[in-house]
All heavy atoms as a GROMACS GRO file, in nm:
protein
  625
    1MET      N    1   3.809  -3.285   1.510
    1MET     CA    2   3.880  -3.287   1.632
    1MET      C    3   4.011  -3.364   1.620
    1MET      O    4   4.109  -3.331   1.678
    1MET     CB    5   3.792  -3.340   1.742
    1MET     CG    6   3.682  -3.244   1.777
    1MET     SD    7   3.573  -3.294   1.914
    1MET     CE    8   3.690  -3.316   2.043
    2LYS      N    9   4.005  -3.471   1.538
    2LYS     CA   10   4.127  -3.549   1.516
    2LYS      C   11   4.232  -3.466   1.445
    2LYS      O   12   4.351  -3.471   1.471
    2LYS     CB   13   4.096  -3.675   1.438
    2LYS     CG   14   4.022  -3.778   1.520
    2LYS     CD   15   3.995  -3.902   1.440
    2LYS     CE   16   3.921  -4.002   1.526
    2LYS     NZ   17   3.891  -4.125   1.455
    3ARG      N   18   4.187  -3.378   1.348
    3ARG     CA   19   4.281  -3.289   1.281
    3ARG      C   20   4.342  -3.192   1.376
    3ARG      O   21   4.464  -3.166   1.379
    3ARG     CB   22   4.207  -3.212   1.171
    3ARG     CG   23   4.250  -3.252   1.031
    3ARG     CD   24   4.187  -3.164   0.927
    3ARG     NE   25   4.077  -3.240   0.874
    3ARG     CZ   26   3.973  -3.185   0.818
    3ARG    NH1   27   3.963  -3.053   0.805
    3ARG    NH2   28   3.876  -3.262   0.771
    4LEU      N   29   4.263  -3.136   1.466
    4LEU     CA   30   4.316  -3.044   1.567
    4LEU      C   31   4.412  -3.115   1.658
    4LEU      O   32   4.518  -3.061   1.692
    4LEU     CB   33   4.198  -2.985   1.646
    4LEU     CG   34   4.234  -2.892   1.759
    4LEU    CD1   35   4.313  -2.771   1.710
    4LEU    CD2   36   4.112  -2.844   1.835
    5GLU      N   37   4.382  -3.234   1.702
    5GLU     CA   38   4.472  -3.311   1.786
    5GLU      C   39   4.606  -3.337   1.721
    5GLU      O   40   4.711  -3.327   1.780
    5GLU     CB   41   4.404  -3.438   1.833
    5GLU     CG   42   4.484  -3.516   1.936
    5GLU     CD   43   4.408  -3.639   1.981
    5GLU    OE1   44   4.366  -3.719   1.897
    5GLU    OE2   45   4.400  -3.657   2.106
    6ARG      N   46   4.599  -3.371   1.591
    6ARG     CA   47   4.726  -3.394   1.515
    6ARG      C   48   4.806  -3.271   1.502
    6ARG      O   49   4.934  -3.275   1.500
    6ARG     CB   50   4.695  -3.455   1.379
    6ARG     CG   51   4.658  -3.600   1.383
    6ARG     CD   52   4.655  -3.662   1.245
    6ARG     NE   53   4.562  -3.598   1.153
    6ARG     CZ   54   4.437  -3.638   1.132
    6ARG    NH1   55   4.385  -3.737   1.200
    6ARG    NH2   56   4.358  -3.574   1.048
    7SER      N   57   4.743  -3.153   1.488
    7SER     CA   58   4.817  -3.028   1.465
    7SER      C   59   4.850  -2.954   1.593
    7SER      O   60   4.928  -2.856   1.585
    7SER     CB   61   4.736  -2.937   1.370
    7SER     OG   62   4.619  -2.895   1.434
    8ASN      N   63   4.796  -2.990   1.706
    8ASN     CA   64   4.820  -2.917   1.831
    8ASN      C   65   4.852  -3.016   1.942
    8ASN      O   66   4.762  -3.085   1.994
    8ASN     CB   67   4.692  -2.839   1.866
    8ASN     CG   68   4.709  -2.752   1.987
    8ASN    OD1   69   4.797  -2.774   2.069
    8ASN    ND2   70   4.623  -2.654   1.999
    9ALA      N   71   4.976  -3.026   1.981
    9ALA     CA   72   5.018  -3.120   2.086
    9ALA      C   73   4.952  -3.095   2.220
    9ALA      O   74   4.947  -3.183   2.305
    9ALA     CB   75   5.171  -3.114   2.096
   10ASP      N   76   4.897  -2.976   2.243
   10ASP     CA   77   4.833  -2.943   2.371
   10ASP      C   78   4.686  -2.986   2.376
   10ASP      O   79   4.621  -2.972   2.481
   10ASP     CB   80   4.845  -2.793   2.397
   10ASP     CG   81   4.986  -2.747   2.423
   10ASP    OD1   82   5.067  -2.830   2.473
   10ASP    OD2   83   5.018  -2.633   2.387
   11PHE      N   84   4.632  -3.030   2.264
   11PHE     CA   85   4.492  -3.070   2.262
   11PHE      C   86   4.477  -3.222   2.257
   11PHE      O   87   4.532  -3.288   2.168
   11PHE     CB   88   4.416  -3.008   2.140
   11PHE     CG   89   4.277  -3.044   2.132
   11PHE    CD1   90   4.182  -2.982   2.212
   11PHE    CD2   91   4.231  -3.139   2.042
   11PHE    CE1   92   4.048  -3.015   2.206
   11PHE    CE2   93   4.093  -3.172   2.032
   11PHE     CZ   94   4.002  -3.108   2.116
   12LYS      N   95   4.399  -3.276   2.348
   12LYS     CA   96   4.373  -3.420   2.355
   12LYS      C   97   4.228  -3.439   2.385
   12LYS      O   98   4.164  -3.363   2.455
   12LYS     CB   99   4.456  -3.490   2.463
   12LYS     CG  100   4.608  -3.473   2.450
   12LYS     CD  101   4.659  -3.554   2.336
   12LYS     CE  102   4.810  -3.536   2.323
   12LYS     NZ  103   4.857  -3.550   2.190
   13PHE      N  104   4.171  -3.550   2.333
   13PHE     CA  105   4.031  -3.582   2.365
   13PHE      C  106   4.013  -3.735   2.359
   13PHE      O  107   4.094  -3.806   2.295
   13PHE     CB  108   3.936  -3.512   2.268
   13PHE     CG  109   3.934  -3.569   2.128
   13PHE    CD1  110   3.835  -3.659   2.090
   13PHE    CD2  111   4.032  -3.533   2.038
   13PHE    CE1  112   3.835  -3.714   1.964
   13PHE    CE2  113   4.030  -3.586   1.909
   13PHE     CZ  114   3.932  -3.676   1.872
   14THR      N  115   3.908  -3.778   2.426
   14THR     CA  116   3.870  -3.920   2.416
   14THR      C  117   3.720  -3.924   2.391
   14THR      O  118   3.646  -3.830   2.423
   14THR     CB  119   3.897  -3.998   2.545
   14THR    OG1  120   3.823  -3.940   2.655
   14THR    CG2  121   4.045  -3.997   2.580
   15TYR      N  122   3.681  -4.033   2.324
   15TYR     CA  123   3.539  -4.054   2.301
   15TYR      C  124   3.504  -4.200   2.296
   15TYR      O  125   3.594  -4.282   2.288
   15TYR     CB  126   3.498  -3.985   2.166
   15TYR     CG  127   3.555  -4.056   2.044
   15TYR    CD1  128   3.483  -4.148   1.973
   15TYR    CD2  129   3.684  -4.029   2.001
   15TYR    CE1  130   3.535  -4.209   1.863
   15TYR    CE2  131   3.739  -4.088   1.890
   15TYR     CZ  132   3.664  -4.180   1.819
   15TYR     OH  133   3.714  -4.242   1.712
   16THR      N  134   3.374  -4.227   2.306
   16THR     CA  135   3.328  -4.363   2.290
   16THR      C  136   3.230  -4.364   2.171
   16THR      O  137   3.172  -4.260   2.141
   16THR     CB  138   3.255  -4.419   2.411
   16THR    OG1  139   3.150  -4.335   2.447
   16THR    CG2  140   3.350  -4.432   2.533
   17GLU      N  141   3.214  -4.478   2.112
   17GLU     CA  142   3.122  -4.493   2.000
   17GLU      C  143   2.996  -4.563   2.048
   17GLU      O  144   3.001  -4.679   2.094
   17GLU     CB  145   3.190  -4.574   1.889
   17GLU     CG  146   3.121  -4.575   1.758
   17GLU     CD  147   3.130  -4.446   1.680
   17GLU    OE1  148   3.238  -4.383   1.692
   17GLU    OE2  149   3.035  -4.414   1.612
   18HIS      N  150   2.884  -4.493   2.037
   18HIS     CA  151   2.756  -4.553   2.071
   18HIS      C  152   2.690  -4.604   1.941
   18HIS      O  153   2.683  -4.534   1.840
   18HIS     CB  154   2.663  -4.446   2.133
   18HIS     CG  155   2.537  -4.499   2.192
   18HIS    ND1  156   2.428  -4.532   2.118
   18HIS    CD2  157   2.503  -4.530   2.321
   18HIS    CE1  158   2.336  -4.580   2.193
   18HIS    NE2  159   2.379  -4.578   2.320
   19LEU      N  160   2.643  -4.730   1.945
   19LEU     CA  161   2.586  -4.789   1.825
   19LEU      C  162   2.471  -4.714   1.764
   19LEU      O  163   2.462  -4.704   1.640
   19LEU     CB  164   2.545  -4.932   1.850
   19LEU     CG  165   2.657  -5.030   1.880
   19LEU    CD1  166   2.605  -5.167   1.917
   19LEU    CD2  167   2.753  -5.042   1.761
   20ASP      N  168   2.387  -4.655   1.846
   20ASP     CA  169   2.272  -4.581   1.794
   20ASP      C  170   2.296  -4.434   1.768
   20ASP      O  171   2.233  -4.375   1.682
   20ASP     CB  172   2.153  -4.599   1.887
   20ASP     CG  173   2.103  -4.740   1.897
   20ASP    OD1  174   2.107  -4.814   1.789
   20ASP    OD2  175   2.064  -4.786   2.005
   21TYR      N  176   2.382  -4.374   1.849
   21TYR     CA  177   2.395  -4.228   1.849
   21TYR      C  178   2.529  -4.177   1.793
   21TYR      O  179   2.545  -4.059   1.780
   21TYR     CB  180   2.371  -4.168   1.987
   21TYR     CG  181   2.236  -4.205   2.045
   21TYR    CD1  182   2.222  -4.294   2.148
   21TYR    CD2  183   2.117  -4.159   1.984
   21TYR    CE1  184   2.098  -4.330   2.199
   21TYR    CE2  185   1.994  -4.192   2.033
   21TYR     CZ  186   1.983  -4.278   2.140
   21TYR     OH  187   1.863  -4.312   2.192
   22GLY      N  188   2.624  -4.263   1.770
   22GLY     CA  189   2.750  -4.226   1.721
   22GLY      C  190   2.849  -4.184   1.831
   22GLY      O  191   2.831  -4.225   1.940
   23PRO      N  192   2.951  -4.107   1.793
   23PRO     CA  193   3.056  -4.070   1.887
   23PRO      C  194   3.002  -3.987   2.005
   23PRO      O  195   2.915  -3.899   1.990
   23PRO     CB  196   3.156  -3.988   1.810
   23PRO     CG  197   3.124  -4.016   1.666
   23PRO     CD  198   2.982  -4.053   1.660
   24TYR      N  199   3.050  -4.017   2.124
   24TYR     CA  200   3.019  -3.940   2.244
   24TYR      C  201   3.146  -3.889   2.305
   24TYR      O  202   3.234  -3.972   2.346
   24TYR     CB  203   2.941  -4.032   2.346
   24TYR     CG  204   2.910  -3.963   2.474
   24TYR    CD1  205   2.804  -3.873   2.483
   24TYR    CD2  206   2.988  -3.979   2.587
   24TYR    CE1  207   2.772  -3.803   2.600
   24TYR    CE2  208   2.960  -3.913   2.706
   24TYR     CZ  209   2.852  -3.826   2.710
   24TYR     OH  210   2.826  -3.760   2.830
   25LEU      N  211   3.161  -3.761   2.316
   25LEU     CA  212   3.289  -3.701   2.369
   25LEU      C  213   3.293  -3.724   2.520
   25LEU      O  214   3.203  -3.686   2.595
   25LEU     CB  215   3.282  -3.550   2.338
   25LEU     CG  216   3.413  -3.473   2.372
   25LEU    CD1  217   3.530  -3.526   2.294
   25LEU    CD2  218   3.387  -3.324   2.339
   26GLN      N  219   3.399  -3.791   2.562
   26GLN     CA  220   3.417  -3.821   2.704
   26GLN      C  221   3.502  -3.722   2.776
   26GLN      O  222   3.468  -3.679   2.886
   26GLN     CB  223   3.477  -3.959   2.720
   26GLN     CG  224   3.390  -4.074   2.691
   26GLN     CD  225   3.460  -4.205   2.719
   26GLN    OE1  226   3.570  -4.228   2.676
   26GLN    NE2  227   3.389  -4.288   2.790
   27SER      N  228   3.619  -3.691   2.718
   27SER     CA  229   3.710  -3.595   2.784
   27SER      C  230   3.779  -3.504   2.688
   27SER      O  231   3.797  -3.538   2.571
   27SER     CB  232   3.815  -3.674   2.868
   27SER     OG  233   3.907  -3.737   2.785
   28VAL      N  234   3.818  -3.390   2.738
   28VAL     CA  235   3.900  -3.292   2.661
   28VAL      C  236   4.013  -3.247   2.754
   28VAL      O  237   3.988  -3.204   2.866
   28VAL     CB  238   3.819  -3.171   2.618
   28VAL    CG1  239   3.904  -3.069   2.549
   28VAL    CG2  240   3.704  -3.211   2.530
   29ASN      N  241   4.135  -3.265   2.706
   29ASN     CA  242   4.254  -3.230   2.782
   29ASN      C  243   4.251  -3.285   2.923
   29ASN      O  244   4.289  -3.216   3.018
   29ASN     CB  245   4.276  -3.080   2.782
   29ASN     CG  246   4.308  -3.024   2.640
   29ASN    OD1  247   4.365  -3.100   2.562
   29ASN    ND2  248   4.276  -2.902   2.617
   30GLY      N  249   4.206  -3.409   2.935
   30GLY     CA  250   4.209  -3.475   3.067
   30GLY      C  251   4.088  -3.447   3.160
   30GLY      O  252   4.078  -3.504   3.262
   31VAL      N  253   4.000  -3.359   3.115
   31VAL     CA  254   3.878  -3.327   3.195
   31VAL      C  255   3.765  -3.409   3.138
   31VAL      O  256   3.722  -3.391   3.021
   31VAL     CB  257   3.849  -3.179   3.192
   31VAL    CG1  258   3.722  -3.148   3.268
   31VAL    CG2  259   3.960  -3.101   3.247
   32ALA      N  260   3.710  -3.496   3.220
   32ALA     CA  261   3.606  -3.592   3.175
   32ALA      C  262   3.470  -3.558   3.234
   32ALA      O  263   3.464  -3.518   3.350
   32ALA     CB  264   3.644  -3.736   3.207
   33GLY      N  265   3.366  -3.580   3.155
   33GLY     CA  266   3.232  -3.572   3.207
   33GLY      C  267   3.210  -3.684   3.307
   33GLY      O  268   3.283  -3.786   3.306
   34ASN      N  269   3.109  -3.668   3.397
   34ASN     CA  270   3.085  -3.763   3.500
   34ASN      C  271   2.940  -3.775   3.534
   34ASN      O  272   2.883  -3.668   3.565
   34ASN     CB  273   3.167  -3.719   3.622
   34ASN     CG  274   3.160  -3.810   3.742
   34ASN    OD1  275   3.052  -3.847   3.785
   34ASN    ND2  276   3.277  -3.848   3.794
   35THR      N  277   2.883  -3.891   3.530
   35THR     CA  278   2.739  -3.906   3.554
   35THR      C  279   2.707  -3.871   3.702
   35THR      O  280   2.602  -3.812   3.729
   35THR     CB  281   2.687  -4.044   3.518
   35THR    OG1  282   2.765  -4.143   3.585
   35THR    CG2  283   2.691  -4.068   3.373
   36ALA      N  284   2.795  -3.902   3.797
   36ALA     CA  285   2.769  -3.872   3.935
   36ALA      C  286   2.763  -3.724   3.960
   36ALA      O  287   2.683  -3.671   4.039
   36ALA     CB  288   2.876  -3.934   4.024
   37ASP      N  289   2.845  -3.645   3.890
   37ASP     CA  290   2.847  -3.499   3.902
   37ASP      C  291   2.757  -3.433   3.803
   37ASP      O  292   2.750  -3.308   3.800
   37ASP     CB  293   2.992  -3.446   3.883
   37ASP     CG  294   3.084  -3.493   3.990
   37ASP    OD1  295   3.040  -3.519   4.104
   37ASP    OD2  296   3.208  -3.503   3.964
   38HIS      N  297   2.692  -3.511   3.714
   38HIS     CA  298   2.606  -3.459   3.608
   38HIS      C  299   2.679  -3.360   3.515
   38HIS      O  300   2.623  -3.256   3.483
   38HIS     CB  301   2.480  -3.386   3.671
   38HIS     CG  302   2.400  -3.480   3.754
   38HIS    ND1  303   2.308  -3.566   3.706
   38HIS    CD2  304   2.399  -3.500   3.893
   38HIS    CE1  305   2.252  -3.634   3.801
   38HIS    NE2  306   2.306  -3.596   3.919
   39THR      N  307   2.799  -3.398   3.477
   39THR     CA  308   2.873  -3.307   3.388
   39THR      C  309   2.898  -3.381   3.254
   39THR      O  310   2.905  -3.501   3.248
   39THR     CB  311   3.009  -3.272   3.447
   39THR    OG1  312   3.081  -3.392   3.485
   39THR    CG2  313   2.992  -3.183   3.572
   40TYR      N  314   2.911  -3.299   3.151
   40TYR     CA  315   2.941  -3.355   3.016
   40TYR      C  316   2.996  -3.240   2.932
   40TYR      O  317   2.994  -3.123   2.966
   40TYR     CB  318   2.816  -3.409   2.950
   40TYR     CG  319   2.710  -3.306   2.912
   40TYR    CD1  320   2.697  -3.272   2.778
   40TYR    CD2  321   2.634  -3.243   3.002
   40TYR    CE1  322   2.605  -3.174   2.740
   40TYR    CE2  323   2.540  -3.146   2.968
   40TYR     CZ  324   2.528  -3.109   2.836
   40TYR     OH  325   2.438  -3.019   2.794
   41TRP      N  326   3.050  -3.278   2.810
   41TRP     CA  327   3.100  -3.180   2.714
   41TRP      C  328   2.988  -3.147   2.612
   41TRP      O  329   2.937  -3.236   2.547
   41TRP     CB  330   3.225  -3.234   2.645
   41TRP     CG  331   3.340  -3.227   2.734
   41TRP    CD1  332   3.393  -3.328   2.809
   41TRP    CD2  333   3.421  -3.116   2.758
   41TRP    NE1  334   3.502  -3.283   2.876
   41TRP    CE2  335   3.525  -3.152   2.847
   41TRP    CE3  336   3.419  -2.983   2.712
   41TRP    CZ2  337   3.618  -3.063   2.894
   41TRP    CZ3  338   3.515  -2.894   2.758
   41TRP    CH2  339   3.614  -2.935   2.848
   42GLU      N  340   2.950  -3.023   2.606
   42GLU     CA  341   2.846  -2.978   2.516
   42GLU      C  342   2.912  -2.915   2.388
   42GLU      O  343   3.002  -2.837   2.400
   42GLU     CB  344   2.760  -2.873   2.585
   42GLU     CG  345   2.650  -2.817   2.502
   42GLU     CD  346   2.568  -2.712   2.578
   42GLU    OE1  347   2.615  -2.657   2.680
   42GLU    OE2  348   2.455  -2.690   2.536
   43LEU      N  349   2.859  -2.948   2.275
   43LEU     CA  350   2.905  -2.892   2.145
   43LEU      C  351   2.826  -2.770   2.118
   43LEU      O  352   2.694  -2.777   2.109
   43LEU     CB  353   2.886  -2.998   2.034
   43LEU     CG  354   2.914  -2.943   1.892
   43LEU    CD1  355   3.056  -2.901   1.873
   43LEU    CD2  356   2.876  -3.050   1.791
   44LEU      N  357   2.887  -2.656   2.100
   44LEU     CA  358   2.820  -2.530   2.058
   44LEU      C  359   2.897  -2.478   1.937
   44LEU      O  360   3.013  -2.506   1.916
   44LEU     CB  361   2.825  -2.425   2.171
   44LEU     CG  362   2.754  -2.469   2.303
   44LEU    CD1  363   2.785  -2.366   2.410
   44LEU    CD2  364   2.602  -2.480   2.282
   45VAL      N  365   2.828  -2.393   1.861
   45VAL     CA  366   2.889  -2.332   1.743
   45VAL      C  367   2.861  -2.181   1.743
   45VAL      O  368   2.748  -2.142   1.761
   45VAL     CB  369   2.833  -2.393   1.610
   45VAL    CG1  370   2.894  -2.326   1.490
   45VAL    CG2  371   2.860  -2.545   1.607
   46LYS      N  372   2.967  -2.102   1.730
   46LYS     CA  373   2.954  -1.961   1.714
   46LYS      C  374   2.957  -1.927   1.566
   46LYS      O  375   3.055  -1.955   1.495
   46LYS     CB  376   3.065  -1.887   1.791
   46LYS     CG  377   3.045  -1.738   1.793
   46LYS     CD  378   3.146  -1.669   1.883
   46LYS     CE  379   3.118  -1.522   1.895
   46LYS     NZ  380   3.217  -1.459   1.983
   47THR      N  381   2.848  -1.870   1.518
   47THR     CA  382   2.834  -1.841   1.375
   47THR      C  383   2.914  -1.715   1.342
   47THR      O  384   2.948  -1.633   1.434
   47THR     CB  385   2.686  -1.819   1.340
   47THR    OG1  386   2.638  -1.705   1.405
   47THR    CG2  387   2.604  -1.937   1.372
   48PRO      N  388   2.940  -1.689   1.216
   48PRO     CA  389   3.011  -1.565   1.177
   48PRO      C  390   2.942  -1.442   1.224
   48PRO      O  391   3.005  -1.339   1.242
   48PRO     CB  392   3.021  -1.574   1.021
   48PRO     CG  393   3.016  -1.720   0.996
   48PRO     CD  394   2.925  -1.776   1.098
   49GLY      N  395   2.809  -1.443   1.236
   49GLY     CA  396   2.732  -1.329   1.286
   49GLY      C  397   2.735  -1.312   1.436
   49GLY      O  398   2.679  -1.216   1.487
   50GLY      N  399   2.804  -1.400   1.508
   50GLY     CA  400   2.821  -1.388   1.649
   50GLY      C  401   2.720  -1.467   1.735
   50GLY      O  402   2.728  -1.463   1.856
   51LYS      N  403   2.624  -1.530   1.671
   51LYS     CA  404   2.524  -1.607   1.746
   51LYS      C  405   2.579  -1.740   1.782
   51LYS      O  406   2.643  -1.809   1.705
   51LYS     CB  407   2.402  -1.621   1.660
   51LYS     CG  408   2.282  -1.690   1.727
   51LYS     CD  409   2.161  -1.696   1.634
   51LYS     CE  410   2.050  -1.764   1.706
   51LYS     NZ  411   1.932  -1.778   1.615
   52THR      N  412   2.556  -1.784   1.907
   52THR     CA  413   2.599  -1.916   1.953
   52THR      C  414   2.480  -2.012   1.945
   52THR      O  415   2.373  -1.982   1.998
   52THR     CB  416   2.654  -1.913   2.095
   52THR    OG1  417   2.770  -1.822   2.098
   52THR    CG2  418   2.699  -2.052   2.142
   53ILE      N  419   2.497  -2.122   1.871
   53ILE     CA  420   2.390  -2.217   1.854
   53ILE      C  421   2.431  -2.357   1.904
   53ILE      O  422   2.549  -2.386   1.920
   53ILE     CB  423   2.347  -2.225   1.701
   53ILE    CG1  424   2.466  -2.276   1.619
   53ILE    CG2  425   2.291  -2.092   1.657
   53ILE    CD1  426   2.432  -2.315   1.481
   54ARG      N  427   2.328  -2.441   1.927
   54ARG     CA  428   2.346  -2.581   1.960
   54ARG      C  429   2.308  -2.657   1.836
   54ARG      O  430   2.193  -2.653   1.798
   54ARG     CB  431   2.258  -2.614   2.077
   54ARG     CG  432   2.290  -2.738   2.151
   54ARG     CD  433   2.203  -2.759   2.276
   54ARG     NE  434   2.252  -2.677   2.385
   54ARG     CZ  435   2.176  -2.578   2.445
   54ARG    NH1  436   2.058  -2.555   2.406
   54ARG    NH2  437   2.229  -2.514   2.546
   55PRO      N  438   2.404  -2.723   1.768
   55PRO     CA  439   2.369  -2.795   1.646
   55PRO      C  440   2.268  -2.903   1.671
   55PRO      O  441   2.255  -2.958   1.780
   55PRO     CB  442   2.503  -2.857   1.603
   55PRO     CG  443   2.608  -2.787   1.677
   55PRO     CD  444   2.546  -2.736   1.804
   56ASP      N  445   2.193  -2.938   1.567
   56ASP     CA  446   2.090  -3.040   1.577
   56ASP      C  447   2.147  -3.180   1.548
   56ASP      O  448   2.070  -3.279   1.538
   56ASP     CB  449   1.968  -3.013   1.493
   56ASP     CG  450   2.005  -2.998   1.344
   56ASP    OD1  451   2.125  -3.009   1.310
   56ASP    OD2  452   1.914  -2.978   1.263
   57VAL      N  453   2.279  -3.189   1.535
   57VAL     CA  454   2.347  -3.321   1.520
   57VAL      C  455   2.458  -3.330   1.617
   57VAL      O  456   2.507  -3.229   1.672
   57VAL     CB  457   2.400  -3.343   1.375
   57VAL    CG1  458   2.279  -3.351   1.273
   57VAL    CG2  459   2.497  -3.234   1.336
   58GLY      N  460   2.508  -3.448   1.640
   58GLY     CA  461   2.615  -3.469   1.734
   58GLY      C  462   2.750  -3.432   1.678
   58GLY      O  463   2.770  -3.399   1.561
   59ILE      N  464   2.854  -3.449   1.766
   59ILE     CA  465   2.985  -3.413   1.731
   59ILE      C  466   3.044  -3.496   1.619
   59ILE      O  467   3.130  -3.446   1.543
   59ILE     CB  468   3.076  -3.419   1.859
   59ILE    CG1  469   3.202  -3.334   1.839
   59ILE    CG2  470   3.108  -3.563   1.895
   59ILE    CD1  471   3.268  -3.299   1.966
   60GLY      N  472   2.996  -3.615   1.598
   60GLY     CA  473   3.049  -3.698   1.488
   60GLY      C  474   2.989  -3.663   1.355
   60GLY      O  475   3.041  -3.707   1.252
   61CYS      N  476   2.878  -3.586   1.350
   61CYS     CA  477   2.814  -3.554   1.226
   61CYS      C  478   2.826  -3.407   1.184
   61CYS      O  479   2.799  -3.374   1.071
   61CYS     CB  480   2.664  -3.593   1.229
   61CYS     SG  481   2.634  -3.762   1.252
   62TYR      N  482   2.861  -3.323   1.277
   62TYR     CA  483   2.859  -3.179   1.249
   62TYR      C  484   2.984  -3.142   1.164
   62TYR      O  485   3.095  -3.177   1.196
   62TYR     CB  486   2.863  -3.090   1.375
   62TYR     CG  487   2.840  -2.946   1.339
   62TYR    CD1  488   2.719  -2.902   1.305
   62TYR    CD2  489   2.945  -2.859   1.334
   62TYR    CE1  490   2.694  -2.772   1.269
   62TYR    CE2  491   2.925  -2.727   1.299
   62TYR     CZ  492   2.798  -2.683   1.263
   62TYR     OH  493   2.776  -2.556   1.228
   63ILE      N  494   2.959  -3.074   1.053
   63ILE     CA  495   3.063  -3.026   0.964
   63ILE      C  496   3.066  -2.875   0.972
   63ILE      O  497   2.970  -2.809   0.930
   63ILE     CB  498   3.042  -3.073   0.817
   63ILE    CG1  499   3.040  -3.226   0.811
   63ILE    CG2  500   3.150  -3.015   0.729
   63ILE    CD1  501   2.998  -3.282   0.679
   64PRO      N  502   3.171  -2.820   1.029
   64PRO     CA  503   3.175  -2.671   1.042
   64PRO      C  504   3.175  -2.602   0.906
   64PRO      O  505   3.235  -2.649   0.812
   64PRO     CB  506   3.307  -2.647   1.114
   64PRO     CG  507   3.343  -2.776   1.177
   64PRO     CD  508   3.286  -2.880   1.090
   65LYS      N  509   3.105  -2.489   0.906
   65LYS     CA  510   3.104  -2.405   0.788
   65LYS      C  511   3.222  -2.303   0.803
   65LYS      O  512   3.271  -2.280   0.910
   65LYS     CB  513   2.970  -2.333   0.778
   65LYS     CG  514   2.855  -2.427   0.753
   65LYS     CD  515   2.721  -2.355   0.760
   65LYS     CE  516   2.606  -2.444   0.755
   65LYS     NZ  517   2.588  -2.537   0.866
   66PRO      N  518   3.261  -2.243   0.687
   66PRO     CA  519   3.367  -2.145   0.696
   66PRO      C  520   3.338  -2.032   0.802
   66PRO      O  521   3.227  -1.986   0.812
   66PRO     CB  522   3.370  -2.082   0.550
   66PRO     CG  523   3.318  -2.194   0.466
   66PRO     CD  524   3.214  -2.261   0.549
   67LYS      N  525   3.438  -2.001   0.877
   67LYS     CA  526   3.440  -1.891   0.977
   67LYS      C  527   3.357  -1.925   1.101
   67LYS      O  528   3.336  -1.836   1.184
   67LYS     CB  529   3.398  -1.759   0.912
   67LYS     CG  530   3.490  -1.721   0.800
   67LYS     CD  531   3.476  -1.576   0.763
   67LYS     CE  532   3.563  -1.554   0.645
   67LYS     NZ  533   3.631  -1.434   0.642
   68GLU      N  534   3.306  -2.046   1.113
   68GLU     CA  535   3.239  -2.082   1.239
   68GLU      C  536   3.343  -2.120   1.341
   68GLU      O  537   3.450  -2.170   1.307
   68GLU     CB  538   3.147  -2.205   1.219
   68GLU     CG  539   3.021  -2.169   1.144
   68GLU     CD  540   2.926  -2.288   1.137
   68GLU    OE1  541   2.973  -2.403   1.142
   68GLU    OE2  542   2.808  -2.263   1.119
   69GLN      N  543   3.311  -2.104   1.469
   69GLN     CA  544   3.397  -2.140   1.578
   69GLN      C  545   3.328  -2.251   1.657
   69GLN      O  546   3.215  -2.239   1.692
   69GLN     CB  547   3.431  -2.026   1.674
   69GLN     CG  548   3.507  -1.914   1.610
   69GLN     CD  549   3.532  -1.800   1.708
   69GLN    OE1  550   3.451  -1.777   1.802
   69GLN    NE2  551   3.636  -1.729   1.685
   70ILE      N  552   3.398  -2.362   1.678
   70ILE     CA  553   3.347  -2.475   1.757
   70ILE      C  554   3.382  -2.446   1.905
   70ILE      O  555   3.495  -2.414   1.938
   70ILE     CB  556   3.411  -2.605   1.710
   70ILE    CG1  557   3.377  -2.632   1.564
   70ILE    CG2  558   3.364  -2.719   1.799
   70ILE    CD1  559   3.232  -2.641   1.535
   71ILE      N  560   3.286  -2.461   1.988
   71ILE     CA  561   3.300  -2.439   2.132
   71ILE      C  562   3.268  -2.573   2.202
   71ILE      O  563   3.163  -2.628   2.182
   71ILE     CB  564   3.205  -2.333   2.186
   71ILE    CG1  565   3.232  -2.201   2.114
   71ILE    CG2  566   3.218  -2.315   2.335
   71ILE    CD1  567   3.123  -2.096   2.130
   72LEU      N  568   3.363  -2.619   2.277
   72LEU     CA  569   3.340  -2.738   2.362
   72LEU      C  570   3.324  -2.688   2.507
   72LEU      O  571   3.421  -2.646   2.570
   72LEU     CB  572   3.457  -2.833   2.351
   72LEU     CG  573   3.486  -2.887   2.208
   72LEU    CD1  574   3.613  -2.973   2.205
   72LEU    CD2  575   3.366  -2.965   2.159
   73LYS      N  576   3.203  -2.691   2.558
   73LYS     CA  577   3.173  -2.634   2.687
   73LYS      C  578   3.149  -2.745   2.787
   73LYS      O  579   3.061  -2.828   2.773
   73LYS     CB  580   3.050  -2.546   2.677
   73LYS     CG  581   3.009  -2.484   2.805
   73LYS     CD  582   2.880  -2.396   2.783
   73LYS     CE  583   2.837  -2.337   2.916
   73LYS     NZ  584   2.711  -2.274   2.906
   74PHE      N  585   3.227  -2.742   2.894
   74PHE     CA  586   3.207  -2.840   3.003
   74PHE      C  587   3.093  -2.786   3.089
   74PHE      O  588   3.099  -2.680   3.142
   74PHE     CB  589   3.335  -2.852   3.086
   74PHE     CG  590   3.338  -2.963   3.182
   74PHE    CD1  591   3.334  -3.098   3.138
   74PHE    CD2  592   3.336  -2.943   3.318
   74PHE    CE1  593   3.338  -3.204   3.227
   74PHE    CE2  594   3.338  -3.047   3.408
   74PHE     CZ  595   3.334  -3.176   3.360
   75THR      N  596   2.988  -2.864   3.096
   75THR     CA  597   2.866  -2.813   3.159
   75THR      C  598   2.793  -2.917   3.240
   75THR      O  599   2.834  -3.035   3.243
   75THR     CB  600   2.772  -2.757   3.052
   75THR    OG1  601   2.668  -2.683   3.112
   75THR    CG2  602   2.716  -2.862   2.963
   76LYS      N  603   2.689  -2.878   3.316
   76LYS     CA  604   2.606  -2.969   3.395
   76LYS      C  605   2.469  -2.985   3.337
   76LYS      O  606   2.425  -2.892   3.272
   76LYS     CB  607   2.592  -2.912   3.538
   76LYS     CG  608   2.719  -2.927   3.620
   76LYS     CD  609   2.690  -2.890   3.765
   76LYS     CE  610   2.801  -2.941   3.851
   76LYS     NZ  611   2.759  -2.991   3.977
   77TRP      N  612   2.408  -3.100   3.361
   77TRP     CA  613   2.269  -3.113   3.325
   77TRP      C  614   2.180  -3.116   3.445
   77TRP      O  615   2.226  -3.135   3.556
   77TRP     CB  616   2.246  -3.237   3.237
   77TRP     CG  617   2.239  -3.371   3.308
   77TRP    CD1  618   2.128  -3.421   3.372
   77TRP    CD2  619   2.343  -3.468   3.322
   77TRP    NE1  620   2.164  -3.548   3.423
   77TRP    CE2  621   2.292  -3.575   3.391
   77TRP    CE3  622   2.474  -3.470   3.276
   77TRP    CZ2  623   2.364  -3.689   3.421
   77TRP    CZ3  624   2.548  -3.586   3.305
   77TRP    CH2  625   2.492  -3.690   3.377
   0.00000   0.00000   0.00000
């Protein structure tokens, strides 16, 4: 995400570092998750075969494979 932010002036994000769980994505392009509204940014991956998956690791540990698409979905819990 930092590489994308450096190469694309229109992309911005913020995160916090949790000691036990690693980076937690707070906002993308000024839109932030909110506990009162039960919203957060979900990490999804679209595989080359077209299947959308939820990785079993967080955003700080996931390493995209060639031709995968990263999806940052603003969603509710």
